[in-house]
C-alpha atoms as one frame of an Amber mdcrd trajectory, in Angstrom:
protein
   4.155  35.548  79.418   6.986  38.318  80.104   9.116  35.647  81.869   9.392
  33.658  77.951  10.007  37.427  76.471  12.672  38.123  78.566  14.575  34.325
  78.172  14.184  34.970  74.826  15.784  37.781  74.451  18.275  36.479  76.958
  18.983  33.499  75.011  19.618  36.292  71.332  22.137  37.883  73.364  24.035
  35.058  74.462  24.076  34.243  70.786  25.205  37.839  70.207  28.357  37.139
  73.043  29.138  34.291  70.892  29.960  36.012  67.729  34.119  36.972  67.332
  33.142  40.529  66.404  30.827  41.488  69.532  33.479  39.913  71.973  36.360
  41.976  69.893  33.707  44.967  70.833  32.946  43.733  74.176  37.148  43.369
  75.274  37.445  46.844  73.544  34.833  48.510  75.333  36.265  47.021  78.723
  40.194  47.757  77.842  38.722  51.679  76.936  37.143  51.707  80.641  39.968
  50.098  82.436  42.119  52.493  80.609  39.609  55.805  81.486  39.602  54.537
  85.128  43.407  54.537  85.336  43.803  58.047  83.904  41.365  59.162  86.714
  42.467  57.741  89.005  46.500  58.976  88.618  45.937  62.134  87.142  42.247
  63.413  88.327  42.906  65.526  90.586  43.785  69.314  89.524  45.975  71.228
  91.545  46.401  75.004  92.014  48.762  76.664  89.567  51.017  78.039  92.565
  51.891  75.043  93.844  54.296  74.033  91.446  55.989  77.461  91.492  56.066
  77.349  94.919  57.969  74.181  94.882  60.567  75.292  92.306  61.162  78.290
  94.794  61.594  76.585  97.562  64.074  73.903  95.095  66.048  77.083  94.289
  66.500  78.405  97.583  64.175  80.808  97.907  62.126  79.366 100.466  60.601
  82.461 101.739  59.204  83.509  98.805  57.530  80.278  98.433  56.516  80.432
 101.935  54.425  83.876 100.979  53.828  82.108  97.595  51.808  79.570 100.046
  49.813  81.607 102.616  48.446  83.745  99.739  46.787  80.480  98.907  45.522
  79.360 102.079  41.877  81.174 101.216  40.818  78.924  99.067  41.645  76.196
 101.773  38.157  75.551 102.412  37.393  74.414  98.575  39.691  71.914  98.624
  39.992  67.708  98.249  42.414  66.077 100.862  44.547  65.307  98.584  45.231
  68.944  97.349  45.167  70.038 101.234  48.214  67.498 101.892  49.705  68.486
  98.813  49.856  71.684 100.119  50.968  70.712 103.826  53.666  68.659 102.290
  54.751  71.622 100.660  54.784  73.937 103.403  56.650  71.938 105.093  59.321
  71.649 102.533  59.680  75.834 102.381  59.808  75.736 105.904  62.589  73.121
 106.175  64.791  75.071 103.468  64.105  78.244 105.251  65.837  76.585 108.586
  62.569  77.296 110.225  63.035  74.582 113.347  61.529  71.649 113.812  60.017
  71.334 117.550  57.703  67.974 117.083  56.425  65.682 114.674  52.719  66.684
 115.316  52.985  67.946 111.316  54.547  65.724 109.590  52.034  62.431 110.929
  49.414  63.435 109.427  51.281  63.950 106.055  52.994  60.855 106.046  49.947
  58.606 107.047  48.173  59.937 104.434  50.709  59.106 101.461  51.667  55.708
 102.690  47.777  55.086 102.683  47.316  56.146  98.890  50.942  55.921  97.928
  50.483  58.893  95.274  53.557  59.989  93.925  55.295  62.412  96.373  55.445
  59.740  98.681  59.242  59.550  98.935  59.382  63.361 100.135  57.024  62.616
 102.614  60.110  60.221 103.993  62.275  62.352 103.473  61.172  65.026 105.629
  59.457  62.576 108.029  63.636  61.947 108.103  64.353  65.571 108.563  62.012
  66.325 111.273  63.487  62.949 113.420  67.211  64.628 112.557  66.128  67.629
 114.184  64.064  65.735 117.416  67.415  63.822 117.895  65.704  60.634 117.590
  68.925  59.081 114.858  67.659  55.822 113.890  63.961  56.498 113.134  65.547
  59.236 111.125  67.798  57.083 109.120  65.175  54.468 108.713  62.812  57.238
 107.210  65.868  58.680 104.895  66.447  54.731 103.959  63.008  54.416 102.875
  63.131  57.701 100.698  66.159  56.837  99.036  64.763  53.414  98.196  61.631
  54.821  96.262  63.882  57.893  94.855  67.005  55.517  93.335  66.588  55.569
  89.510  64.525  58.533  88.983  66.260  61.291  87.216  63.382  63.723  88.095
  63.619  63.076  92.127  68.214  62.976  91.632  68.288  66.270  93.923  66.170
  65.067  96.821  68.335  61.555  96.890  70.911  63.437  96.717  70.061  65.167
 100.187  68.797  62.129 101.705  72.332  61.176 100.943  73.985  64.002 102.588
  71.090  63.170 105.869  72.584  59.773 105.907  75.997  60.668 106.226  75.505
  62.639 108.482  74.051  60.434 111.218  76.906  57.928 109.932  79.478  60.413
 110.697  78.247  61.256 114.116  78.119  57.684 115.238  81.817  57.908 113.971
  81.131  55.403 111.016  83.649  56.826 108.127  82.872  53.770 105.689  79.009
  54.213 105.653  79.800  58.367 105.719  82.394  57.986 102.397  80.254  55.783
 100.596  76.840  57.542 100.731  79.518  61.244 100.679  80.154  59.814  96.907
  76.538  59.227  96.209  75.696  62.114  96.836  77.935  63.647  94.890  77.915
  61.939  92.109  73.784  62.914  91.887  74.933  66.690  92.680  77.407  66.530
  89.974  74.638  64.825  87.098  71.770  67.466  87.973  75.052  69.995  87.853
  74.131  71.548  91.424  77.416  72.704  92.071  77.161  73.919  95.626  76.463
  70.560  97.265  79.123  69.256  95.101  81.649  71.671  97.073  79.854  70.648
 100.449  80.143  67.180  99.981  83.701  67.193  98.756  84.378  69.078 101.525
  82.607  66.439 103.753  84.696  63.821 102.241  87.870  65.145 102.907  86.559
  65.557 106.736  85.687  62.118 106.516  89.886  60.843 105.943  91.111  63.200
 108.332  91.788  60.404 111.051  93.740  58.233 108.173  94.341  58.929 104.853
  95.925  62.711 104.277  96.097  62.928 100.240  92.508  61.773 100.253  92.412
  65.093 102.455  94.327  67.109 100.102  92.471  65.761  96.572  88.897  66.405
  97.492  89.389  70.116  99.526  91.268  71.068  96.717  88.453  69.320  94.426
  85.788  70.962  96.055  87.913  74.305  96.318  88.212  74.887  92.178  84.127
  74.397  92.232  83.551  76.880  94.487  86.352  79.294  92.772  84.257  78.574
  89.657  81.376  79.676  90.591  82.262  82.779  93.203  81.121  80.856  95.863
  83.166  82.992  98.715  81.562  81.325 101.481  82.976  78.341 100.135  86.038
  79.027  98.655  87.502  81.349 101.888  86.333  78.308 104.348  88.016  75.801
 101.911  91.381  77.353 101.967  91.134  77.187 105.924  91.394  73.603 105.691
  93.551  73.423 102.973  96.033  75.958 105.287  95.102  73.079 108.389  96.691
  70.146 105.673  99.634  71.698 105.000 100.750  72.317 108.066  99.859  68.638
 109.476 101.645  67.324 105.908 104.770  69.913 107.001 104.496  72.221 104.448
 104.173  75.571 105.947 105.031  77.848 103.327 102.205  76.817 101.249  99.642
  77.167 104.686 100.915  80.555 105.584  99.831  81.603 101.972  96.193  80.294
 102.306  96.500  81.867 105.794  97.323  85.383 104.784  94.755  85.043 101.889
  91.855  83.744 104.283  93.184  86.787 106.743  92.644  89.341 104.212  89.095
  88.374 104.317  87.749  87.371 107.472  84.216  87.649 107.610  83.316  84.667
 106.265  81.785  82.191 108.202  84.484  80.054 110.021  87.199  83.087 110.127
  87.547  82.253 113.696  88.818  78.756 112.845  92.377  80.582 111.402  93.421
  81.299 114.865  93.832  78.109 115.449  95.581  76.804 112.524  97.742  79.612
 112.836  98.859  78.778 116.412  99.814  74.973 114.822 101.838  77.112 112.254
 104.080  79.071 114.697 104.466  76.267 116.949 105.741  74.031 114.708 108.138
  77.202 113.214 108.793  77.749 116.801 107.829  81.671 116.745 106.650  81.567
 120.728 105.270  85.357 120.606 103.145  84.914 117.086 101.913  81.408 119.062
 100.534  82.759 122.085  99.406  85.769 119.657  96.739  83.212 118.364  96.486
  80.983 120.635  94.586  83.976 122.569  92.776  84.368 119.489  91.627  81.512
 119.108  90.625  81.495 123.121  88.084  84.499 122.321  87.168  83.857 119.436
  86.800  80.007 119.093  84.380  77.530 119.982  83.857  75.428 123.381  86.704
  73.265 121.842  89.332  75.787 120.285  88.871  77.362 123.979  90.005  73.843
 125.238  92.586  73.624 122.790  93.612  77.526 123.105  93.501  77.095 127.335
  96.195  73.869 127.380  98.094  75.045 125.214  98.736  78.214 126.708  98.997
  76.976 130.232 101.492  74.664 128.641 103.293  78.073 127.014 103.281  79.865
 130.192 104.923  77.002 132.081 107.370  76.181 129.603 107.916  80.422 130.675
 107.658  80.340 134.300 104.874  82.184 134.046 103.190  80.821 136.982 100.245
  82.572 137.280  99.426  82.496 133.891  99.696  79.318 133.471  97.313  78.335
 136.418  95.058  80.990 134.908  94.239  79.050 131.396  94.706  76.060 133.127
  91.729  76.615 135.596  89.981  77.750 131.716  91.076  74.616 130.399  89.400
  72.356 132.609  86.125  74.601 132.720  85.964  74.211 129.009  86.341  70.337
 128.999  83.901  69.864 132.149  81.297  71.608 129.728  82.135  69.626 126.819
  82.032  66.043 128.952  78.324  67.673 129.814  77.640  68.135 126.494  78.589
  64.566 125.552  76.690  63.271 128.628  73.982  64.932 126.996  74.364  63.593
 123.423  74.963  59.976 124.385  71.636  60.089 126.555  69.719  61.765 124.049
  71.319  58.307 121.675  69.971  56.281 124.367  66.551  57.891 124.373  66.083
  57.779 120.591  67.204  54.371 120.848  64.606  53.329 123.092  62.120  55.279
 121.335  63.178  53.416 118.145  62.990  50.356 119.351  58.811  50.890 120.753
  58.378  52.419 117.429  59.812  48.956 115.508  57.393  47.082 117.904  54.276
  49.327 117.345  54.986  49.272 113.526  55.510  45.318 113.947  52.002  45.249
 115.848  50.112  47.570 113.179  51.190  45.421 110.181  50.473  41.990 111.250
  47.176  43.648 111.951  46.977  44.848 108.741  47.391  41.334 107.484  44.628
  39.805 109.459  42.185  42.406 108.343  43.467  41.711 104.460  43.484  37.650
 105.022  39.894  38.241 106.238  39.166  40.760 103.443  40.045  38.217 100.889
  38.613  35.220 102.600  35.273  37.036 102.444  36.087  38.175  98.962  36.384
  34.289  98.355  33.048  33.129  99.938  31.377  35.996  97.859  32.698  34.798
  94.490  31.953  31.522  95.322  28.078  32.352  95.999  28.352  34.830  92.842
  29.487  31.728  90.813  27.169  28.770  92.586  24.426  31.949  91.899  25.153
  32.356  88.210  25.320  28.261  88.208  21.942  28.101  88.963  20.958  30.930
  86.920  22.185  28.851  83.609  20.529  25.559  84.477  17.347  27.417  84.829
  17.980  28.817  81.505  18.833  25.098  79.680  15.846  23.662  81.670  13.342
  25.964  80.222
């Protein structure tokens, strides 16, 4: 009796489903449910209000304040869901990187990266970017470049991510530049400059124009002068004294190369009036080149000694070599021999540094090849698992359809 009643109600339900009005209602309900599920999956996570503020502080060159704020929120960590914990970890990593805290391993970034690769949440591009920063600091250039390129691919065309994309391009140019790939460096520097100009980031724009000038230094001095001038004008307009005097020094060097000695002297005099800016020690090497070109031996000797005392290892080598030649020309054999010995010592130090760098490049390439092979294995495993899942779903669908057909037949029979 109950079975007969159930069949009767089922038939009535089927007749109602055939009604156009009920079908529209049914479709409307389905669409509403889909929209609700979509909203829950995209925006269902509530992040602490301090996260957004910490992100802004890191973006606007206040990384230490961002770290302090994030540290003050850690007391609530035990109550956080996994998405909130991962967002916190990524923000903490970002602020630490902006604060120039040394990166010594990839143990912190890898769990963050693996989570965002698995969930494909909106911060995956940032996770790729900071993975690139990690491997840059660890000296693994191939893997760093791989992550920067993945970040750039995801961020291209997104105005909200223009600043991060600009930094990704700049990081890629640094990698290319260290491998003497000037064309690639200039290409990505110009992309970075366009984004910096788009978002009004004057500091990054100055840095990028200066770097472009540096890339042209080997074959196009007119372009060097052009981009140095653009960078200097922006730095002056923004009252960025650190960059302004650094750029004056660069312009002085360019003028010496082009034979514009009076202009070079003017730029150098302005730099010597403000000797506390970063990179001031390089002024002595440029002044030495200027006085060498003018045939001023006394001033040349003085500047070379200053360059040797205050410069880096490369400046020491060049200055010692030039002093040795100068003293040899003046028949001051003891002084000439002294600086020749210093030059050879500097040369040995540079050779050791270059050998270490070459070894690091070889090691990073080897590690990257292992990383690629492991990724290929994981990718193939994922494909196999997905195929197996699809086969299982297909079997279940066939069983479901067969069961539905049997039930339909039973209804029709009775």
